[in-house]
C-alpha positions in Angstrom: 16.4 -23.9 4.0 12.9 -24.6 5.4 10.9 -22.0 7.2 10.8 -22.8 10.9 7.6 -22.5 13.0 7.3 -19.1 14.5 5.9 -20.5 17.7 5.7 -24.1 18.8 2.4 -25.4 20.0 3.8 -25.6 23.5 5.3 -22.1 23.6 2.1 -20.6 22.3 -0.3 -22.1 24.8 -0.5 -18.5 26.0 -4.0 -18.2 27.4 -5.3 -21.0 29.6 -7.3 -21.1 32.7 -6.4 -19.4 36.0 -8.9 -16.9 37.3 -7.8 -13.5 38.7 -9.7 -10.6 40.1 -9.4 -6.9 39.3 -8.5 -5.9 35.7 -10.0 -3.3 33.5 -13.6 -2.4 33.0 -15.3 -1.7 29.6 -16.1 1.8 28.5 -19.6 3.1 28.5 -20.3 1.6 25.1 -19.2 -1.9 26.5 -15.9 -2.0 24.5 -12.5 -2.3 26.1 -9.8 0.2 25.1 -6.2 -0.9 24.6 -3.4 1.6 24.2 -0.4 0.5 22.1 3.0 2.3 22.6 5.7 1.4 20.1 9.0 2.9 19.1 8.5 4.3 15.6 5.9 4.5 12.8 8.7 4.9 10.3 9.2 1.2 9.7 7.6 -1.5 7.6 8.0 -3.9 10.4 6.0 -1.8 12.9 3.3 -1.2 10.2 2.8 -4.9 10.0 2.9 -5.1 13.8 0.2 -2.5 14.4 -1.9 -3.7 11.5 -2.1 -7.2 13.1 -3.1 -5.6 16.5 -5.8 -3.6 14.8 -7.2 -6.7 13.0 -7.3 -8.4 16.4 -9.2 -5.4 17.8 -11.7 -5.6 15.1 -12.4 -9.2 15.7 -12.6 -8.9 19.5 -14.6 -5.6 19.5 -11.7 -3.7 21.2 -10.8 -0.1 20.6 -7.1 0.2 19.7 -5.2 3.5 20.3 -1.8 3.5 18.6 0.9 5.9 19.6 4.4 6.0 18.2 7.2 7.1 20.6 9.2 8.5 17.6 12.3 6.8 19.2 12.1 9.1 22.2 12.1 7.7 25.8 10.6 10.9 27.2 7.8 11.0 24.6 7.0 7.3 25.3 6.7 8.0 29.0 4.4 10.9 28.3 2.4 8.8 25.8 1.8 6.1 28.4 0.7 8.6 31.0 -1.7 10.1 28.4 -3.1 6.7 27.4 -3.8 5.9 31.1 -5.4 9.3 31.7 -7.6 8.8 28.7 -9.0 5.7 30.2 -7.1 2.8 28.6 -8.1 -0.5 30.2 -4.8 -2.1 29.3 -1.6 -1.4 27.4 0.7 -3.2 24.9 4.1 -1.6 25.1 7.4 -2.0 23.3 9.9 -0.1 25.5 12.2 2.2 23.7 15.0 0.9 25.9 15.4 -1.3 29.0 16.2 1.8 31.0 12.8 3.4 30.4 10.8 0.1 30.7 10.8 0.1 34.5 9.4 3.7 34.6 6.7 2.8 32.0 5.6 -0.3 34.0 5.7 1.6 37.3 3.4 4.3 35.9 0.9 1.7 34.7 1.1 -0.3 38.0 0.4 2.8 40.0 -2.9 3.1 38.1 -3.7 -0.6 38.1 -3.5 -0.8 34.3 -2.3 -4.2 33.1 0.5 -4.2 30.5 1.7 -6.8 28.1 5.3 -6.1 26.9 6.3 -7.2 23.4 9.5 -7.3 21.4 11.9 -5.7 23.9 12.2 -7.3 27.2 12.1 -5.0 30.2 14.9 -6.7 32.0 13.0 -8.8 34.5 10.1 -11.4 34.4 6.5 -10.8 35.4 6.1 -11.1 39.1 9.6 -10.1 40.0 8.9 -6.4 40.7 5.5 -5.8 42.4 6.0 -2.0 42.0 6.4 -2.2 38.2 4.8 -5.5 37.4 3.3 -6.6 34.0 1.2 -9.4 32.6 3.6 -11.1 30.2 6.2 -10.8 27.5 6.0 -12.0 23.9 9.0 -11.3 21.7 11.6 -12.8 19.3 14.4 -15.2 20.1 16.9 -12.5 19.3 20.0 -14.5 20.1 18.8 -17.2 17.7 18.1 -14.7 15.0 21.4 -12.9 15.4 23.3 -16.1 15.1 21.2 -17.3 12.2 22.0 -14.2 10.2 25.7 -14.7 10.8 25.5 -18.4 10.0 23.7 -17.7 6.7 26.3 -15.1 5.7 29.1 -17.5 6.5 27.5 -20.2 4.4 27.3 -17.7 1.6 31.1 -17.1 1.8 31.3 -14.4 4.5 34.3 -14.7 6.8 35.3 -11.1 7.7 32.3 -9.2 9.1 31.3 -5.6 9.5 28.2 -5.4 11.7 25.6 -2.7 12.2 23.9 -3.0 15.6 20.7 -1.5 17.0 20.4 1.1 19.8 22.5 -0.1 22.8 20.5 -0.8 26.0 17.5 -2.7 24.7 17.1 -6.4 24.7 16.7 -6.9 20.9 19.9 -5.1 20.1 21.9 -6.9 22.9 20.4 -10.3 22.1 21.1 -10.2 18.4 24.7 -8.9 19.1 25.2 -11.9 21.4 24.1 -14.3 18.7 26.5 -12.7 16.2 29.4 -12.9 18.7 28.6 -16.6 19.4 28.6 -17.4 15.7 31.9 -15.5 15.1 33.6 -17.4 18.0 32.2 -20.9 17.1 33.0 -20.7 13.4 36.3 -19.0 13.7 35.2 -15.9 11.8 36.6 -12.4 12.0 34.5 -9.5 13.4 36.3 -6.6 11.8 34.1 -3.9 13.3 30.8 -3.7 15.2 29.1 -0.3 15.1 25.8 0.6 16.9 23.8 2.4 14.2 20.1 2.5 15.3 17.1 1.4 13.4 16.5 3.4 10.1 17.7 3.0 6.5 19.3 6.4 6.6 21.3 5.5 9.7 22.4 2.3 7.9 23.5 4.3 4.9 25.5 6.8 7.0 27.1 4.1 9.2 28.1 2.0 6.2 29.6 5.0 4.4 31.9 5.4 7.4 32.7 1.7 7.6 33.6 1.6 3.9 36.0 4.5 4.3 37.6 2.9 7.2 38.0 -0.5 5.6 39.2 -0.7 2.0 38.6 -3.6 -0.4 39.7 -6.9 1.0 39.3 -6.1 4.7 35.7 -7.4 4.9 33.3 -9.5 2.9 30.1 -9.6 4.9 27.8 -7.0 6.4 25.6 -8.3 9.3 22.7 -6.0 10.2 20.5 -5.6 13.3 17.4 -5.2 11.0 16.4 -4.9 7.4 16.1 -1.1 7.5 19.8 -0.8 8.3 20.7 -3.3 5.7 18.8 -1.5 3.0 20.9 1.6 3.8 24.0 -0.5 3.9 23.3 -1.9 0.4 22.7 1.6 -0.9 26.0 2.8 0.5 27.9 -0.1 -1.0 26.3 0.4 -4.4 27.0 4.1 -4.3 30.7 3.3 -3.6 30.8 0.7 -6.3 31.6 -2.0 -3.8 28.4 -4.0 -3.4 29.9 -7.1 -5.1 32.4 -7.3 -2.2 29.8 -8.2 0.4 27.0 -10.6 1.3 24.3 -8.9 3.4 21.8 -10.2 6.0 19.3 -8.8 8.5 16.0 -9.2 10.2 12.3 -8.3 10.0 11.2 -9.8 6.6 10.2 -6.3 5.3 8.8 -6.1 1.8 12.0 -4.3 0.7 14.1 -7.2 2.1 12.1 -9.8 0.3 12.6 -7.9 -3.0 16.3 -7.7 -2.3 16.5 -11.4 -1.7 14.7 -12.0 -5.0 17.1 -9.7 -6.9 20.2 -11.4 -5.3 21.3 -8.3 -3.3 20.4 -9.8 0.0 21.3 -13.2 1.5 18.8 -13.8 4.3 16.3 -12.1 6.5 14.7 -13.5 9.7 11.2 -12.5 10.9 7.6 -13.3 11.5 7.6 -11.6 14.9 5.2 -8.9 13.7 2.6 -11.3 15.0 3.8 -10.7 18.6 1.6 -7.6 18.9 -1.6 -9.6 18.1 -0.6 -12.4 20.3 0.0 -9.8 23.1 -3.5 -8.4 22.5 -4.9 -11.9 23.0 -3.0 -12.3 26.2 -4.0 -8.9 27.5 -7.7 -9.4 26.5 -7.9 -12.6 28.5 -6.2 -10.9 31.5 -8.9 -8.2 31.3 -11.5 -11.0 31.2 -10.0 -12.7 34.3 -7.8 -15.3 32.7 -4.0 -15.4 33.5 -1.6 -16.6 30.8 -0.2 -20.1 31.5 3.1 -19.1 29.9 3.7 -15.4 30.7 7.1 -15.3 28.9 7.2 -16.5 25.3 10.2 -16.2 22.9 9.3 -16.7 19.3 11.6 -18.7 17.0 11.7 -16.9 13.8 11.5 -17.7 10.1 14.6 -17.7 7.9 13.9 -16.6 4.3 16.6 -16.8 1.6 16.7 -17.3 -2.2 15.6 -20.9 -1.9 12.2 -20.2 -0.3 11.4 -16.5 -0.8 8.9 -17.2 -3.6 7.1 -19.8 -1.5 7.0 -17.4 1.5 5.6 -14.5 -0.5 2.9 -16.8 -2.1 1.9 -18.2 1.3 2.2 -15.2 3.6 2.3 -12.0 1.5 0.1 -12.7 -1.5 -2.3 -14.9 0.4 -1.9 -14.0 4.1 -3.3 -16.6 6.5 -6.3 -15.8 8.6 -6.0 -15.7 12.3 -9.1 -16.2 14.4 -8.7 -14.1 17.6 -11.8 -15.7 19.1 -9.8 -19.0 19.1 -6.7 -17.3 20.6 -8.7 -16.1 23.6 -10.8 -17.7 26.3 -8.6 -20.9 26.6 -9.3 -21.9 23.0 -6.9 -23.1 20.3 -3.6 -21.5 21.0 -1.3 -23.6 18.8 -0.3 -20.8 16.4 2.2 -21.7 13.7 3.7 -20.3 10.6 5.7 -22.6 8.4 6.0 -24.1 4.9 5.9 -27.7 5.8 
């Protein structure tokens, strides 16, 4: 299958004219400081996500302060409060859950610190809550990805699905689950069991061990995963049980481990490319701090699908020779038609 554009030219016209007042002021050395609060550092996806933000900071002359929430809502709230007290001019936040998102945004609003939310939607659009407002949202089209994973597994012979979901209560977990359920219904497939597992490889390992005990050979033939970390654990569990040949596996994030597993034939498909959302969010926030509102404050990224047919080309184009992104063109109303494809 061909890789799809991660963001259409229209969807990524993020930063065009529209002057506002207020916004952050530079530090004494003239540089802006942006705080970044994200769920966990224990993830190849979030390593790529934060690396891209830091690259943007270098290009724009912005100080970036990264803080992992360690998958704790309370720690994330404390982190955001600390970043504000330390003088952050703006924040990029991935809420640990929808329930904590409102408190995070209210805290920032009370201090007049603008926030761009990425990856996990807070449950309402910018401008809908003046006590907990935010600049904009950039994140993946999770429903599309959840369905795409299921479709690819069905095309590979899967018909009876075990599914490992993310943490309930955040938009990425719920969106991908909805995509899975729609594919199951439309294709007449069988969802044998859905289990919320979390994010990590170890949690995927433990959850799959339980599922394999509950469902002997013949009851399922596909394992759909919320992300690649879970699926790496799932593959390990199936191999340990001598049952890996019974299943096709698919997930999301395009981690290096997932790409290797696709090459080796252990893995059917992974969706991804949305690690770029953090850098795009930095560009949106940077312009806001310079007095420019985003034309499109809510952007959903259509993701890349990588399987055996295009994994070599993807790695050559985007891993071995990663494309350069010019953040000076992403900001100030410049060229905002960011694309990633293999056309």
